[in-house]
N, C-alpha and C positions, 0 to 999 in steps of 0.2 A: 639502279641507275636512282638518282634522286631526280624529279624534275616539278619544276612549281606552275602556276596557274599563266598562260599565254596575259597578256598585258594590255592587249589590241582582241578582238575579236577571232575568228578562223580565219578570216579574209587574211589576216593580216600575211606577209610577205619578205619582213627581213627578222630571218631568228639570230637570235642572239644564245650563248651560251654561258655562263659564265665560270671560271677555275679562282673557287677561291676559299680557302679555308677558315675565314672568319664570320661566321653567323651573321654578325654586326654589320660587317661589310657588306657581305651580301644584303640584308636586309633595305640598306643604303642605296643601292645600284640598283636593287630593283626601284623605290621608291623614285632613285631621278631618274630610271628608264622607263617610268610609268608612262608617261606621257604626250613620250613618242610619238607620234604618227606613221603606224604602218608595221611597225615593231614588237615581233614574243618572242617572250623568252625562252628558252626549248627546254632549260634544266639548268642543274649547275653537277661538277665534280668538288670534292673538297680536298683532293689529295692524286699528286703528280702521276702516282705509279695506275690510277685507273680512269685518268681522265680523257688523253685519249681516247680509248676504248668506248668512252660515250661521247665524245666527241663526232668518233668516227657513225657511231648508230643512228644521231642524231644531225648530221651534216648540217648543222648551223650555217648561217650567211659570215658571221663572227665569230670573235671570240672577246672575252678579257679574261686576260691573266692574269693572277699574281705570281710572281717567281718564289714565293718564301713559302713550297710547302710544302706538310709530309709526304711521304712514301713519295720522296724524289724533287727534284726543281723544276721550277717553271719554264727556265733555259730548257731540260731536258722534251718538254712537252712541247716548246717553241721550236725545238727543234725537229722531233717527229710529226709537227702537224705539216710544217715548210716542206720535210719529203714528201708526204703521203695526200695532202690536199694541200698542194699550195694555192689552191684557191680560195682558203678562208681567211677572209682576212683575222689577221690576229694584232690584237693593239692590250699592250703591259700596262696594266695599273701597279706599281710596286713601292714600296718604302726605301727600294734600293736603289734611286732612280740617279746615280750616278756616273760621267761620261764614262765609265770601263760597262758596266752596263747597257746602256741607252746606242752603244755602239756594239757591243754582240748583240743583242737583241736586233737591230736595223742588220745587219748581217744576215741575220737568220729569216728576214723574211716580215718582220714586225710592221705592219702599215703604221704603227702610233703608239708612242712612249709616253707617259704618265707616272709623275708625282701623287704616290697617294696624299701627302701634307698639305700640298698646294697646287694640285690642276685636277682634282675629282671631281669635280664639273664639270669641266670639259672632255671631258670622257662625252658624256650624252651632246653633246654642241657637235664633234665626232664622229657618235654611231647616229645623229639624228640624220647629218647629213648624207651620211653613206648609206643612210636605209631611205633620202629622200631621190636618192642617185636608180631605184628601184621599183617606181615608180612612174 
């Protein structure tokens, strides 16, 4: 498993796991989320075929999930998470933001759906709001 440093200290309580195959996008997300109080990044997966096992091992509070991944689809990851750990908040961040995918992801339990090209920064606001609810 690949993990990264926490964005806040060990006392952080809201854990976020990234599922994103682009190192550049992962880095942008880490920078975007770093200022969020009470948040820690617990790790990341860059492939669909190993994301679920890593998420189950880490048990984060939230997952930021891309749909277009090597080794399968983010839809497969979302489906598995909604069946196995529905208490984890899954937020989809994708370039495939058409209405069909939005409906499918909502039906599979995604708590949010964001278009990478137009709504990237909104992810921080939603995650910050969710993190503030656990404090």
